[in-house]
C-alpha positions, 0 to 999 in steps of 0.5 A: 887069407886064402880061404877068406879070399876064396869065400869073398869071390863066391859071395861077390856074386850074391845080393844078400847082406854080408857081415864082415868081422875083424879087429880094427885095421885088419882090412875089413874095408878093403875086403868089402871094396874088393867084393863090390869090385868083383860083383856085376854091380855098376853103381858105386861103393858107398861107405858110412862109418857109425863110429865117426858121427853122432846120431843127428849127423849119422841120420843125415849121412844115411838118409840125406837132408831135404830141407834148408839151403843145401839139400843133399842125398843120403848114402841109402839113395846114392848106393842104388845100383851099387853097394852100401858098406856100413862100418861098425854097425854095432855103434849105430844109435838105437834111434836109427836102427829101426829107421835104417831097417825101414828104409833099407828093408827091401834091400835086405832080401834078394833084390837084383833090380838096377835100383837095388843095392847090396848091404855089407856091414862090418863090426869088431864084436859079434852082432849076436852079443850086441843083440843079447845086450840090448844094443842092437835091434834083433829084427835088424840083426835077423835081416843082416844075418845071411853070410859072414866072413872073419878077417884074421889079424895080421899077427895070425897071418905073418906070411902075408907081411912081406907081400904087404910091405912090397905092396905098400912100398909101391903105393908109397912110391907112387904117392911120393914120387920115389923109387924105393925097392925094399928094406934092409935085412935089419929093418925087415927082421924088425917088422917081421917080429913086431906084433902089429896091434894096429894090424894092416892099417898100422903097417901101411902107415909105418911103411909110408912114414919110412918111405917118406924119410928114406932116400932109397933105394933101400930103407936103411935102419939109420934112416928110420931109426926114430920110427923103429924106436917109437914102435919098440918103445910101445912094445917095450912099454907093454912088456915091461909092465908084465911084472905087475901083479894084482894086489889081493889084500883085503879085496873081494873076489869080484874086485880081484877079478876086475883088477886082473882083467884090467891088468891084462887089458892094459898089457894087451893094449885093450885088444879084446881078442888077445885079452880073451886068449890070455885069460883063457876065455872066449870073446863072448864071456870077456865082453859080458865081463867087461859090461858087468864091470863097466870096463870101457873098451879102449881098443883102436 
């Protein structure tokens, strides 16, 4: 994370597009906001998620609506002078990709005028894979391909968990009007040993829940037993299924391979990074296998 933060500070001075990669919940939005805050831009930080809307809704969110009783400006217009952050750009419908490239094309080159905006995009899957699969406009990808940063998952930076816990407790205290100062050793040990498949977002939500049900000054195991059991149940459920095996009787190699991949996907809660690691393949190979076998990605 020290390397990520150092790179982010340097890249905040640029006007070129930036790609941010990372698992869901790893903190891509927070990093993009920090890069904007560190920049000299006086405009706002406008966020658009391509996963949350259909093509028609996303079109209106991006480009606005000039007809009807309630015309509205789009994100492309409102981002002038600031930063436009597109979350999960790989999910942008193909019908909008060319339109976005046309409307935002001049912003995809060095442009420091007051009317310009910087474009930052995020995605969980490397965009070159989506180009190869025909899911992303190659011209759009070439225009976006300047700098990139990868945010590591929380389990790859366990040394950050204590600091994040303190930060989230302080944030929760402010929202809830409480004065909780920390965790009991038992609760802290559990959180440090947990795998956090939902990354920083999951940790933030859990700490908020704990602060909500605790009277303080320390969050004790008895106060949050149900919350911990819920986490432990999910983890135990995954671990208990590791004894499962692939039935190879009467099956082709392709069928066995698909069943094996499905089994590991379930064991790893459909987290593609962990699945690829466990299978001993890179993410590009796994992505192609999933596509060929029509295995849906259910990661959250």
